[in-house]
Structures are given as structure tokens and as C-alpha cells.
DRENTORKOL-3810 file (N, C-alpha, C; in nm, 4 decimals):
REM DRENTORKOL-3810
@n.u->1.6503; n.v->-2.3171; n.w->0.8456; ca.u->1.5566; ca.v->-2.2353; ca.w->0.7689; c.u->1.4997; c.v->-2.3224; c.w->0.6563
@n.u->1.3670; n.v->-2.3206; n.w->0.6413; ca.u->1.3016; ca.v->-2.4024; ca.w->0.5389; c.u->1.3212; c.v->-2.3410; c.w->0.4006
@n.u->1.2869; n.v->-2.4183; n.w->0.2987; ca.u->1.3023; ca.v->-2.3694; ca.w->0.1611; c.u->1.2112; c.v->-2.2502; c.w->0.1346
@n.u->1.0894; n.v->-2.2538; n.w->0.1916; ca.u->0.9974; ca.v->-2.1408; ca.w->0.1746; c.u->1.0555; c.v->-2.0147; c.w->0.2365
@n.u->1.1174; n.v->-2.0291; n.w->0.3553; ca.u->1.1790; ca.v->-1.9134; ca.w->0.4199; c.u->1.2968; c.v->-1.8620; c.w->0.3386
@n.u->1.3703; n.v->-1.9518; n.w->0.2738; ca.u->1.4835; ca.v->-1.9094; ca.w->0.1906; c.u->1.4359; c.v->-1.8241; c.w->0.0739
@n.u->1.3159; n.v->-1.8528; n.w->0.0222; ca.u->1.2611; ca.v->-1.7721; ca.w->-0.0862; c.u->1.2053; c.v->-1.6399; c.w->-0.0355
@n.u->1.1792; n.v->-1.6314; n.w->0.0947; ca.u->1.1235; ca.v->-1.5099; ca.w->0.1533; c.u->1.2325; c.v->-1.4210; c.w->0.2105
@n.u->1.3249; n.v->-1.4795; n.w->0.2844; ca.u->1.4345; ca.v->-1.4068; ca.w->0.3478; c.u->1.5639; c.v->-1.4497; c.w->0.2796
@n.u->1.6402; n.v->-1.3541; n.w->0.2312; ca.u->1.7666; ca.v->-1.3853; ca.w->0.1665; c.u->1.8757; c.v->-1.4139; c.w->0.2684
@n.u->1.9935; n.v->-1.4428; n.w->0.2194; ca.u->2.1040; ca.v->-1.4797; ca.w->0.3077; c.u->2.1924; c.v->-1.3618; c.w->0.3458
@n.u->2.1587; n.v->-1.2401; n.w->0.3026; ca.u->2.2482; ca.v->-1.1273; ca.w->0.3243; c.u->2.1989; c.v->-1.0273; c.w->0.4284
@n.u->2.1184; n.v->-1.0719; n.w->0.5229; ca.u->2.0769; ca.v->-0.9845; ca.w->0.6321; c.u->2.1842; c.v->-0.9806; c.w->0.7393
@n.u->2.1706; n.v->-0.8886; n.w->0.8344; ca.u->2.2656; ca.v->-0.8829; ca.w->0.9457; c.u->2.1885; c.v->-0.8999; c.w->1.0762
@n.u->2.2560; n.v->-0.9512; n.w->1.1782; ca.u->2.1946; ca.v->-0.9688; ca.w->1.3087; c.u->2.1218; c.v->-1.1013; c.w->1.3196
@n.u->2.0578; n.v->-1.1202; n.w->1.4350; ca.u->1.9803; ca.v->-1.2414; ca.w->1.4590; c.u->1.8327; c.v->-1.2063; c.w->1.4607
@n.u->1.7508; n.v->-1.3018; n.w->1.4244; ca.u->1.6073; ca.v->-1.2792; ca.w->1.4145; c.u->1.5418; c.v->-1.2963; c.w->1.5512
@n.u->1.4597; n.v->-1.1988; n.w->1.5914; ca.u->1.3855; ca.v->-1.2069; ca.w->1.7171; c.u->1.2398; c.v->-1.2424; c.w->1.6879
@n.u->1.1529; n.v->-1.2285; n.w->1.7881; ca.u->1.0123; ca.v->-1.2647; ca.w->1.7720; c.u->0.9438; c.v->-1.1790; c.w->1.6654
@n.u->0.9766; n.v->-1.0508; n.w->1.6614; ca.u->0.9184; ca.v->-0.9633; ca.w->1.5587; c.u->0.9630; c.v->-1.0069; c.w->1.4196
@n.u->1.0878; n.v->-1.0520; n.w->1.4086; ca.u->1.1371; ca.v->-1.1026; ca.w->1.2812; c.u->1.0648; c.v->-1.2285; c.w->1.2379
@n.u->1.0342; n.v->-1.3151; n.w->1.3340; ca.u->0.9583; ca.v->-1.4366; ca.w->1.3029; c.u->0.8183; c.v->-1.4014; c.w->1.2533
@n.u->0.7551; n.v->-1.3011; n.w->1.3155; ca.u->0.6222; ca.v->-1.2580; ca.w->1.2710; c.u->0.6296; c.v->-1.1977; c.w->1.1312
@n.u->0.7385; n.v->-1.1260; n.w->1.1018; ca.u->0.7557; ca.v->-1.0694; ca.w->0.9682; c.u->0.7675; c.v->-1.1810; c.w->0.8642
@n.u->0.8425; n.v->-1.2849; n.w->0.8950; ca.u->0.8571; ca.v->-1.3981; ca.w->0.8026; c.u->0.7223; c.v->-1.4659; c.w->0.7807
@n.u->0.6463; n.v->-1.4872; n.w->0.8878; ca.u->0.5135; ca.v->-1.5483; ca.w->0.8748; c.u->0.4222; c.v->-1.4616; c.w->0.7888
@n.u->0.4269; n.v->-1.3302; n.w->0.8114; ca.u->0.3455; ca.v->-1.2372; ca.w->0.7322; c.u->0.3824; c.v->-1.2472; c.w->0.5843
@n.u->0.5121; n.v->-1.2520; n.w->0.5557; ca.u->0.5579; ca.v->-1.2618; ca.w->0.4169; c.u->0.5128; c.v->-1.3929; c.w->0.3529
@n.u->0.5223; n.v->-1.5020; n.w->0.4269; ca.u->0.4808; ca.v->-1.6313; ca.w->0.3731; c.u->0.3312; c.v->-1.6342; c.w->0.3450
@n.u->0.2504; n.v->-1.5768; n.w->0.4343; ca.u->0.1053; ca.v->-1.5763; ca.w->0.4161; c.u->0.0614; c.v->-1.4881; c.w->0.2999
@n.u->0.1366; n.v->-1.3805; n.w->0.2743; ca.u->0.0952; ca.v->-1.2829; ca.w->0.1739; c.u->0.1788; c.v->-1.2871; c.w->0.0467
@n.u->0.2595; n.v->-1.3923; n.w->0.0300; ca.u->0.3383; ca.v->-1.4114; ca.w->-0.0917; c.u->0.4328; c.v->-1.2935; c.w->-0.1167
@n.u->0.5053; n.v->-1.2538; n.w->-0.0114; ca.u->0.5995; ca.v->-1.1420; ca.w->-0.0184; c.u->0.7411; c.v->-1.1933; c.w->0.0047
@n.u->0.8392; n.v->-1.1095; n.w->-0.0287; ca.u->0.9775; ca.v->-1.1390; ca.w->0.0060; c.u->1.0433; c.v->-1.0124; c.w->0.0586
@n.u->1.1492; n.v->-1.0302; n.w->0.1379; ca.u->1.2217; ca.v->-0.9178; ca.w->0.1969; c.u->1.3347; c.v->-0.8828; c.w->0.1014
@n.u->1.3193; n.v->-0.7724; n.w->0.0312; ca.u->1.4110; ca.v->-0.7394; ca.w->-0.0780; c.u->1.5512; c.v->-0.7051; c.w->-0.0297
@n.u->1.5661; n.v->-0.6377; n.w->0.0852; ca.u->1.7004; ca.v->-0.5957; ca.w->0.1231; c.u->1.7855; c.v->-0.7082; c.w->0.1814
@n.u->1.7337; n.v->-0.8294; n.w->0.1928; ca.u->1.8183; ca.v->-0.9416; ca.w->0.2344; c.u->1.8586; c.v->-1.0280; c.w->0.1152
@n.u->1.8183; n.v->-0.9907; n.w->-0.0031; ca.u->1.8454; ca.v->-1.0708; ca.w->-0.1225; c.u->1.9733; c.v->-1.0289; c.w->-0.1956
@n.u->2.0296; n.v->-0.9142; n.w->-0.1597; ca.u->2.1426; ca.v->-0.8611; ca.w->-0.2355; c.u->2.2647; c.v->-0.8475; c.w->-0.1456
@n.u->2.3786; n.v->-0.8903; n.w->-0.1987; ca.u->2.5025; ca.v->-0.8819; ca.w->-0.1228; c.u->2.5590; c.v->-0.7413; c.w->-0.1360
@n.u->2.5736; n.v->-0.6753; n.w->-0.0229; ca.u->2.6296; ca.v->-0.5407; ca.w->-0.0165; c.u->2.7335; c.v->-0.5375; c.w->0.0949
@n.u->2.8135; n.v->-0.4304; n.w->0.0959; ca.u->2.9055; ca.v->-0.4085; ca.w->0.2066; c.u->2.8238; c.v->-0.3876; c.w->0.3333
@n.u->2.8790; n.v->-0.4234; n.w->0.4474; ca.u->2.8058; ca.v->-0.4153; ca.w->0.5743; c.u->2.7512; c.v->-0.2746; c.w->0.6002
@n.u->2.8227; n.v->-0.1709; n.w->0.5604; ca.u->2.7739; ca.v->-0.0346; ca.w->0.5855; c.u->2.6531; c.v->-0.0006; c.w->0.4974
@n.u->2.6253; n.v->-0.0823; n.w->0.3968; ca.u->2.5073; ca.v->-0.0625; ca.w->0.3115; c.u->2.3895; c.v->-0.1502; c.w->0.3554
@n.u->2.4059; n.v->-0.2250; n.w->0.4658; ca.u->2.3010; ca.v->-0.3154; ca.w->0.5120; c.u->2.2260; c.v->-0.2642; c.w->0.6345
@n.u->2.2963; n.v->-0.1998; n.w->0.7294; ca.u->2.2286; ca.v->-0.1614; ca.w->0.8532; c.u->2.1338; c.v->-0.0445; c.w->0.8280
@n.u->2.0201; n.v->-0.0473; n.w->0.8982; ca.u->1.9176; ca.v->0.0552; ca.w->0.8764; c.u->1.8918; c.v->0.1402; c.w->0.9998
@n.u->1.9479; n.v->0.1009; n.w->1.1150; ca.u->1.9250; ca.v->0.1765; ca.w->1.2376; c.u->2.0483; c.v->0.1678; c.w->1.3249
@n.u->2.0867; n.v->0.2790; n.w->1.3853; ca.u->2.2022; ca.v->0.2828; ca.w->1.4737; c.u->2.1551; c.v->0.3068; c.w->1.6164
@n.u->2.1908; n.v->0.2169; n.w->1.7054; ca.u->2.1576; ca.v->0.2295; ca.w->1.8477; c.u->2.2439; c.v->0.3408; c.w->1.9072
@n.u->2.1943; n.v->0.4136; n.w->2.0060; ca.u->2.2757; ca.v->0.5208; ca.w->2.0654; c.u->2.4086; c.v->0.4720; c.w->2.1223
@n.u->2.4169; n.v->0.3464; n.w->2.1628; ca.u->2.5423; ca.v->0.2932; ca.w->2.2165; c.u->2.6296; c.v->0.2316; c.w->2.1079
@n.u->2.5994; n.v->0.2566; n.w->1.9826; ca.u->2.6814; ca.v->0.2241; ca.w->1.8661; c.u->2.6536; c.v->0.0939; c.w->1.7913
@n.u->2.5880; n.v->-0.0090; n.w->1.8462; ca.u->2.5618; ca.v->-0.1251; ca.w->1.7608; c.u->2.4669; c.v->-0.0877; c.w->1.6465
@n.u->2.4812; n.v->-0.1547; n.w->1.5367; ca.u->2.3979; ca.v->-0.1264; ca.w->1.4191; c.u->2.3095; c.v->-0.2468; c.w->1.3900
@n.u->2.1863; n.v->-0.2179; n.w->1.3472; ca.u->2.0888; ca.v->-0.3245; ca.w->1.3258; c.u->2.0178; c.v->-0.3050; c.w->1.1927
@n.u->1.9604; n.v->-0.4128; n.w->1.1441; ca.u->1.8786; ca.v->-0.4085; ca.w->1.0231; c.u->1.7343; c.v->-0.4317; c.w->1.0668
@n.u->1.6591; n.v->-0.3215; n.w->1.0837; ca.u->1.5217; ca.v->-0.3337; ca.w->1.1329; c.u->1.4196; c.v->-0.2742; c.w->1.0364
@n.u->1.4629; n.v->-0.2102; n.w->0.9299; ca.u->1.3722; ca.v->-0.1555; ca.w->0.8290; c.u->1.3871; c.v->-0.2401; c.w->0.7031
@n.u->1.2738; n.v->-0.2712; n.w->0.6399; ca.u->1.2775; ca.v->-0.3634; ca.w->0.5267; c.u->1.1917; c.v->-0.3130; c.w->0.4122
@n.u->1.2254; n.v->-0.3565; n.w->0.2941; ca.u->1.1417; ca.v->-0.3348; ca.w->0.1769; c.u->1.0806; c.v->-0.4701; c.w->0.1424
@n.u->0.9465; n.v->-0.4758; n.w->0.1500; ca.u->0.8739; ca.v->-0.5979; ca.w->0.1164; c.u->0.8115; c.v->-0.5804; c.w->-0.0207
@n.u->0.8157; n.v->-0.6853; n.w->-0.1010; ca.u->0.7567; ca.v->-0.6798; ca.w->-0.2348; c.u->0.6918; c.v->-0.8144; c.w->-0.2649
@n.u->0.5945; n.v->-0.8122; n.w->-0.3543; ca.u->0.5297; ca.v->-0.9363; ca.w->-0.3952; c.u->0.6279; c.v->-1.0201; c.w->-0.4766
@n.u->0.6162; n.v->-1.1503; n.w->-0.4643; ca.u->0.7074; ca.v->-1.2402; ca.w->-0.5355; c.u->0.7019; c.v->-1.2212; c.w->-0.6863
@n.u->0.5884; n.v->-1.1782; n.w->-0.7393; ca.u->0.5787; ca.v->-1.1597; ca.w->-0.8846; c.u->0.6698; c.v->-1.0469; c.w->-0.9338
@n.u->0.7138; n.v->-0.9582; n.w->-0.8435; ca.u->0.8009; ca.v->-0.8468; ca.w->-0.8818; c.u->0.9470; c.v->-0.8742; c.w->-0.8459
@n.u->0.9798; n.v->-0.9978; n.w->-0.8091; ca.u->1.1162; ca.v->-1.0306; ca.w->-0.7667; c.u->1.2197; c.v->-0.9957; c.w->-0.8738
@n.u->1.1887; n.v->-1.0229; n.w->-0.9988; ca.u->1.2857; ca.v->-0.9962; ca.w->-1.1056; c.u->1.2957; c.v->-0.8477; c.w->-1.1389
@n.u->1.2038; n.v->-0.7663; n.w->-1.0895; ca.u->1.2073; ca.v->-0.6229; ca.w->-1.1182; c.u->1.2951; c.v->-0.5455; c.w->-1.0206
@n.u->1.3243; n.v->-0.6022; n.w->-0.9047; ca.u->1.4072; ca.v->-0.5328; ca.w->-0.8058; c.u->1.5523; c.v->-0.5670; c.w->-0.8343
@n.u->1.6279; n.v->-0.4651; n.w->-0.8712; ca.u->1.7654; ca.v->-0.4851; ca.w->-0.9147; c.u->1.8656; c.v->-0.4745; c.w->-0.8001
@n.u->1.8297; n.v->-0.4059; n.w->-0.6938; ca.u->1.9199; ca.v->-0.3918; ca.w->-0.5802; c.u->1.8560; c.v->-0.3087; c.w->-0.4705
@n.u->1.9003; n.v->-0.3333; n.w->-0.3471; ca.u->1.8534; ca.v->-0.2569; ca.w->-0.2316; c.u->1.9741; c.v->-0.2283; c.w->-0.1443
@n.u->1.9850; n.v->-0.1041; n.w->-0.0967; ca.u->2.0959; ca.v->-0.0675; ca.w->-0.0087; c.u->2.0563; c.v->0.0534; c.w->0.0740
@n.u->2.1333; n.v->0.0789; n.w->0.1765; ca.u->2.1090; ca.v->0.1979; ca.w->0.2576; c.u->2.2076; c.v->0.3062; c.w->0.2168
@n.u->2.1708; n.v->0.4287; n.w->0.2472; ca.u->2.2579; ca.v->0.5432; ca.w->0.2227; c.u->2.2891; c.v->0.6057; c.w->0.3583
@n.u->2.3946; n.v->0.5579; n.w->0.4261; ca.u->2.4218; ca.v->0.6009; ca.w->0.5627; c.u->2.4503; c.v->0.7500; c.w->0.5782
@n.u->2.4948; n.v->0.8172; n.w->0.4767; ca.u->2.5287; ca.v->0.9586; ca.w->0.4902; c.u->2.4129; c.v->1.0534; c.w->0.4667
@n.u->2.2972; n.v->1.0029; n.w->0.4276; ca.u->2.1836; ca.v->1.0893; ca.w->0.3957; c.u->2.1345; c.v->1.1592; c.w->0.5220
@n.u->2.1065; n.v->1.2886; n.w->0.5101; ca.u->2.0603; ca.v->1.3684; ca.w->0.6236; c.u->1.9085; c.v->1.3591; c.w->0.6310
@n.u->1.8587; n.v->1.2640; n.w->0.7094; ca.u->1.7146; ca.v->1.2412; ca.w->0.7205; c.u->1.6579; c.v->1.2916; c.w->0.8521
@n.u->1.7419; n.v->1.3359; n.w->0.9434; ca.u->1.6943; ca.v->1.3845; ca.w->1.0718; c.u->1.6422; c.v->1.2737; c.w->1.1614
@n.u->1.6959; n.v->1.1534; n.w->1.1484; ca.u->1.6519; ca.v->1.0396; ca.w->1.2287; c.u->1.7703; c.v->0.9471; c.w->1.2514
@n.u->1.7544; n.v->0.8530; n.w->1.3439; ca.u->1.8612; ca.v->0.7561; ca.w->1.3664; c.u->1.8503; c.v->0.6368; c.w->1.2717
@n.u->1.7526; n.v->0.6399; n.w->1.1817; ca.u->1.7389; ca.v->0.5375; ca.w->1.0778; c.u->1.8123; c.v->0.5843; c.w->0.9523
@n.u->1.8570; n.v->0.4895; n.w->0.8745; ca.u->1.9257; ca.v->0.5213; ca.w->0.7494; c.u->1.8261; c.v->0.5148; c.w->0.6340
@n.u->1.8521; n.v->0.5929; n.w->0.5308; ca.u->1.7666; ca.v->0.5931; ca.w->0.4129; c.u->1.7840; c.v->0.4601; c.w->0.3394
@n.u->1.6742; n.v->0.3944; n.w->0.3115; ca.u->1.6751; ca.v->0.2644; ca.w->0.2445; c.u->1.6257; c.v->0.2846; c.w->0.1020
@n.u->1.7048; n.v->0.2405; n.w->0.0047; ca.u->1.6743; ca.v->0.2687; ca.w->-0.1351; c.u->1.6717; c.v->0.1383; c.w->-0.2152
@n.u->1.5703; n.v->0.1260; n.w->-0.2998; ca.u->1.5603; ca.v->0.0100; ca.w->-0.3885; c.u->1.5691; c.v->0.0580; c.w->-0.5325
@n.u->1.6412; n.v->-0.0159; n.w->-0.6125; ca.u->1.6479; ca.v->0.0122; ca.w->-0.7558; c.u->1.5511; c.v->-0.0840; c.w->-0.8241
@n.u->1.4502; n.v->-0.0262; n.w->-0.8902; ca.u->1.3438; ca.v->-0.1063; ca.w->-0.9498; c.u->1.3430; c.v->-0.0854; c.w->-1.1005
@n.u->1.3385; n.v->-0.1955; n.w->-1.1733; ca.u->1.3307; ca.v->-0.1901; ca.w->-1.3191; c.u->1.1839; c.v->-0.2016; c.w->-1.3576
@n.u->1.1354; n.v->-0.1047; n.w->-1.4320; ca.u->0.9954; ca.v->-0.1095; ca.w->-1.4747; c.u->0.9888; c.v->-0.1434; c.w->-1.6225
@n.u->0.8879; n.v->-0.2188; n.w->-1.6559; ca.u->0.8634; ca.v->-0.2527; ca.w->-1.7959; c.u->0.7222; c.v->-0.2076; c.w->-1.8282
@n.u->0.7122; n.v->-0.0958; n.w->-1.8961; ca.u->0.5818; ca.v->-0.0415; ca.w->-1.9298; c.u->0.5338; c.v->-0.1008; c.w->-2.0610
@n.u->0.4066; n.v->-0.1301; n.w->-2.0668; ca.u->0.3487; ca.v->-0.1909; ca.w->-2.1859; c.u->0.2888; c.v->-0.0812; c.w->-2.2729
@n.u->0.3252; n.v->-0.0797; n.w->-2.3992; ca.u->0.2742; ca.v->0.0185; ca.w->-2.4935; c.u->0.1359; c.v->-0.0238; c.w->-2.5410
@n.u->0.0393; n.v->0.0663; n.w->-2.5279; ca.u->-0.0955; ca.v->0.0373; ca.w->-2.5768; c.u->-0.1009; c.v->0.0638; c.w->-2.7263
@n.u->-0.1573; n.v->-0.0288; n.w->-2.7989; ca.u->-0.1713; ca.v->-0.0114; ca.w->-2.9431; c.u->-0.2845; c.v->0.0866; c.w->-2.9703
@n.u->-0.2709; n.v->0.1697; n.w->-3.0742; ca.u->-0.3734; ca.v->0.2716; ca.w->-3.1001; c.u->-0.5128; c.v->0.2144; c.w->-3.1222
@n.u->-0.5264; n.v->0.0987; n.w->-3.1825; ca.u->-0.6575; ca.v->0.0421; ca.w->-3.2112; c.u->-0.7158; c.v->-0.0370; c.w->-3.0952
@n.u->-0.6443; n.v->-0.0467; n.w->-2.9854; ca.u->-0.6885; ca.v->-0.1312; ca.w->-2.8750; c.u->-0.7662; c.v->-0.0543; c.w->-2.7686
@n.u->-0.8145; n.v->0.0626; n.w->-2.7994; ca.u->-0.8895; ca.v->0.1401; ca.w->-2.7008; c.u->-1.0292; c.v->0.0816; c.w->-2.6845
@n.u->-1.0782; n.v->0.0793; n.w->-2.5624; ca.u->-1.2127; ca.v->0.0242; ca.w->-2.5408; c.u->-1.3203; c.v->0.1175; c.w->-2.5955
@n.u->-1.4322; n.v->0.0594; n.w->-2.6317; ca.u->-1.5453; ca.v->0.1382; ca.w->-2.6816; c.u->-1.6091; c.v->0.2086; c.w->-2.5632
@n.u->-1.6328; n.v->0.3385; n.w->-2.5782; ca.u->-1.6952; ca.v->0.4160; ca.w->-2.4711; c.u->-1.8385; c.v->0.4484; c.w->-2.5112
@n.u->-1.9286; n.v->0.4226; n.w->-2.4194; ca.u->-2.0696; ca.v->0.4490; ca.w->-2.4431; c.u->-2.1107; c.v->0.5745; c.w->-2.3673
@n.u->-2.1986; n.v->0.6541; n.w->-2.4285; ca.u->-2.2488; ca.v->0.7745; ca.w->-2.3639; c.u->-2.3683; c.v->0.7357; c.w->-2.2776
@n.u->-2.3457; n.v->0.7249; n.w->-2.1485; ca.u->-2.4495; ca.v->0.6804; ca.w->-2.0568; c.u->-2.5414; c.v->0.7934; c.w->-2.0119
@n.u->-2.5078; n.v->0.9162; n.w->-2.0464; ca.u->-2.5891; ca.v->1.0291; ca.w->-1.9999; c.u->-2.7237; c.v->1.0354; c.w->-2.0698
@n.u->-2.7361; n.v->0.9777; n.w->-2.1878; ca.u->-2.8601; ca.v->0.9870; ca.w->-2.2647; c.u->-2.9526; c.v->0.8672; c.w->-2.2470
@n.u->-2.9146; n.v->0.7719; n.w->-2.1669; ca.u->-2.9989; ca.v->0.6551; ca.w->-2.1463; c.u->-3.1214; c.v->0.6922; c.w->-2.0628
@n.u->-3.2387; n.v->0.6359; n.w->-2.0932; ca.u->-3.3597; ca.v->0.6672; ca.w->-2.0149; c.u->-3.3448; c.v->0.6305; c.w->-1.8670
@n.u->-3.2762; n.v->0.5223; n.w->-1.8388; ca.u->-3.2560; ca.v->0.4814; ca.w->-1.7005; c.u->-3.1738; c.v->0.5847; c.w->-1.6245
@n.u->-3.0747; n.v->0.6433; n.w->-1.6920; ca.u->-2.9919; ca.v->0.7452; ca.w->-1.6299; c.u->-3.0746; c.v->0.8676; c.w->-1.5933
@n.u->-3.1634; n.v->0.9074; n.w->-1.6813; ca.u->-3.2483; ca.v->1.0242; ca.w->-1.6559; c.u->-3.3428; c.v->0.9951; c.w->-1.5391
@n.u->-3.4015; n.v->0.8767; n.w->-1.5367; ca.u->-3.4918; ca.v->0.8394; ca.w->-1.4273; c.u->-3.4163; c.v->0.8337; c.w->-1.2947
@n.u->-3.2939; n.v->0.7840; n.w->-1.2974; ca.u->-3.2133; ca.v->0.7759; ca.w->-1.1759; c.u->-3.1832; c.v->0.9157; c.w->-1.1222
@n.u->-3.1428; n.v->1.0060; n.w->-1.2107; ca.u->-3.1137; ca.v->1.1433; ca.w->-1.1686; c.u->-3.2365; c.v->1.2091; c.w->-1.1076
@n.u->-3.3534; n.v->1.1859; n.w->-1.1663; ca.u->-3.4770; ca.v->1.2440; ca.w->-1.1147; c.u->-3.5089; c.v->1.1880; c.w->-0.9758
@n.u->-3.4916; n.v->1.0581; n.w->-0.9580; ca.u->-3.5185; ca.v->0.9954; ca.w->-0.8277; c.u->-3.4259; c.v->1.0514; c.w->-0.7200
@n.u->-3.2989; n.v->1.0653; n.w->-0.7516; ca.u->-3.2027; ca.v->1.1207; ca.w->-0.6556; c.u->-3.2381; c.v->1.2647; c.w->-0.6220
@n.u->-3.2747; n.v->1.3432; n.w->-0.7230; ca.u->-3.3117; ca.v->1.4829; ca.w->-0.6997; c.u->-3.4326; c.v->1.4909; c.w->-0.6077
@n.u->-3.5325; n.v->1.4055; n.w->-0.6301; ca.u->-3.6520; ca.v->1.4062; ca.w->-0.5457; c.u->-3.6188; c.v->1.3700; c.w->-0.4014
@n.u->-3.5304; n.v->1.2760; n.w->-0.3833; ca.u->-3.4938; ca.v->1.2365; ca.w->-0.2470; c.u->-3.4229; c.v->1.3495; c.w->-0.1734
@n.u->-3.3347; n.v->1.4194; n.w->-0.2430; ca.u->-3.2600; ca.v->1.5247; ca.w->-0.1755; c.u->-3.3384; c.v->1.6552; c.w->-0.1649
@n.u->-3.4462; n.v->1.6696; n.w->-0.2391; ca.u->-3.5331; ca.v->1.7864; ca.w->-0.2213; c.u->-3.5950; c.v->1.7863; c.w->-0.0824
@n.u->-3.6177; n.v->1.6676; n.w->-0.0288; ca.u->-3.6752; ca.v->1.6563; ca.w->0.1052; c.u->-3.5800; c.v->1.7156; c.w->0.2086
@n.u->-3.4509; n.v->1.7076; n.w->0.1828; ca.u->-3.3538; ca.v->1.7634; ca.w->0.2768; c.u->-3.3712; c.v->1.9133; c.w->0.2938
@n.u->-3.4241; n.v->1.9792; n.w->0.1925; ca.u->-3.4480; ca.v->2.1229; ca.w->0.2023; c.u->-3.5514; c.v->2.1566; c.w->0.3082
@n.u->-3.6394; n.v->2.0629; n.w->0.3403; ca.u->-3.7424; ca.v->2.0859; ca.w->0.4412; c.u->-3.6892; c.v->2.0691; c.w->0.5832
@n.u->-3.5729; n.v->2.0093; n.w->0.5970; ca.u->-3.5161; ca.v->1.9884; ca.w->0.7300; c.u->-3.4530; c.v->2.1192; c.w->0.7764
@n.u->-3.4887; n.v->2.1615; n.w->0.8951; ca.u->-3.4348; ca.v->2.2867; ca.w->0.9494; c.u->-3.3679; c.v->2.2590; c.w->1.0824
@n.u->-3.2915; n.v->2.3556; n.w->1.1275; ca.u->-3.2224; ca.v->2.3407; ca.w->1.2550; c.u->-3.3189; c.v->2.3458; c.w->1.3729
@n.u->-3.4391; n.v->2.4017; n.w->1.3538; ca.u->-3.5346; ca.v->2.4145; ca.w->1.4631; c.u->-3.6169; c.v->2.2872; c.w->1.4834
@n.u->-3.5993; n.v->2.1866; n.w->1.4012; ca.u->-3.6786; ca.v->2.0641; ca.w->1.4127; c.u->-3.6389; c.v->1.9868; c.w->1.5377
@n.u->-3.7367; n.v->1.9196; n.w->1.5942; ca.u->-3.7126; ca.v->1.8328; ca.w->1.7092; c.u->-3.6360; c.v->1.7083; c.w->1.6606
@n.u->-3.5541; n.v->1.6482; n.w->1.7463; ca.u->-3.4767; ca.v->1.5302; ca.w->1.7056; c.u->-3.5630; c.v->1.4155; c.w->1.6527
@n.u->-3.6790; n.v->1.3914; n.w->1.7142; ca.u->-3.7657; ca.v->1.2825; ca.w->1.6667; c.u->-3.8204; c.v->1.3118; c.w->1.5274
@n.u->-3.8607; n.v->1.4386; n.w->1.5040; ca.u->-3.9101; ca.v->1.4768; ca.w->1.3720; c.u->-3.7988; c.v->1.4659; c.w->1.2680
@n.u->-3.6789; n.v->1.5063; n.w->1.3073; ca.u->-3.5632; ca.v->1.4985; ca.w->1.2179; c.u->-3.5355; c.v->1.3525; c.w->1.1797
@n.u->-3.5389; n.v->1.2623; n.w->1.2770; ca.u->-3.5151; ca.v->1.1204; ca.w->1.2498; c.u->-3.6226; c.v->1.0643; c.w->1.1581
@n.u->-3.7470; n.v->1.1051; n.w->1.1777; ca.u->-3.8567; ca.v->1.0587; ca.w->1.0925; c.u->-3.8360; c.v->1.1034; c.w->0.9486
@n.u->-3.7989; n.v->1.2294; n.w->0.9291; ca.u->-3.7760; ca.v->1.2818; ca.w->0.7937; c.u->-3.6608; c.v->1.2088; c.w->0.7252
@n.u->-3.5542; n.v->1.1851; n.w->0.7979; ca.u->-3.4385; ca.v->1.1159; ca.w->0.7396; c.u->-3.4761; c.v->0.9726; c.w->0.7031
@n.u->-3.5535; n.v->0.9057; n.w->0.7868; ca.u->-3.5984; ca.v->0.7692; ca.w->0.7549; c.u->-3.6852; c.v->0.7669; c.w->0.6305
@n.u->-3.7682; n.v->0.8702; n.w->0.6106; ca.u->-3.8511; ca.v->0.8782; ca.w->0.4900; c.u->-3.7637; c.v->0.8886; c.w->0.3648
@n.u->-3.6551; n.v->0.9624; n.w->0.3762; ca.u->-3.5658; ca.v->0.9830; ca.w->0.2614; c.u->-3.5039; c.v->0.8507; c.w->0.2169
@n.u->-3.4609; n.v->0.7710; n.w->0.3115; ca.u->-3.3868; ca.v->0.6495; ca.w->0.2772; c.u->-3.4750; c.v->0.5273; c.w->0.2572
@n.u->-3.6069; n.v->0.5428; n.w->0.2622; ca.u->-3.6964; ca.v->0.4292; ca.w->0.2360; c.u->-3.7336; c.v->0.4240; c.w->0.0914
END
């Protein structure tokens, strides 16, 4: 496994990687993502995400996140006992958020665009164009209808 793959896929996954797994790694590398649930060491029962009817367990569901949020993900695990009505296990990520407080004086200046002359002219032009739609009726021939619509959009 290359160094780039080590930054994308952690060492705590289960099972072997197939062709779909290789495509997932390529997708992550191209889009600057990492597979969060392979980055954290958990007990094996907290790693598998799908149970085969014949009993083997696999890790086929993943949480992907951008590399810039790597330090915000505190842990990922499955909850095998959750009643989800499926053969997949509930996958949960613990995410730390850091919200930025806006300073009271840092609000952007808002301009009233409704009173600008250009705004009034624009509204009038739009109104005139859609007034033509009132002349279109259901009894019009298709060619006449197409002509009227073309006039509106010219």
C-alpha cells in the first residue's frame, strides 16, 4: 500500500479489498477524501457493517470525509444491536464541530435593491414578457403556439 493510500485508508478495516474497494480508494484519492471508519481501532464487533445470511461479516459501508475535516472526526463505529430493519448495521461517526462566533460589527452592508431604476425597468420588462402568455389559449394550433413562445423569448 502506497503512502497516499495509507492516508486514505486506515489500518483498522476488516476483510480483503476487492475491485469495488480499489475503485473506492481511487475515488478517494481523486477527490481528496479519506475512509473514516478504517482510521479508528475498535473491537471487531464495532467494525463490521453487513452480515451475510450464511454468517460471515463484512465491512462494506463507509463514511467518507474530506481530508480537511480529518481532525474533526473523533471516532467511527457500528451499533450492531440497533433495530434498523436491514442486514446492515448502523454506522455512527462522532464529529467535533468548531463554530465561529460572528462579531456584532462584522455584518455586511445590505443595500436596498428594490428602489434602483434598473430594478424597476427589469420588473417592467419581465411583466411585459409574461403578459403575452395571457394571449396563449388551449385552442391555439401548435405552430401558432410555438411562434408566440418564440416571440416571448426573443
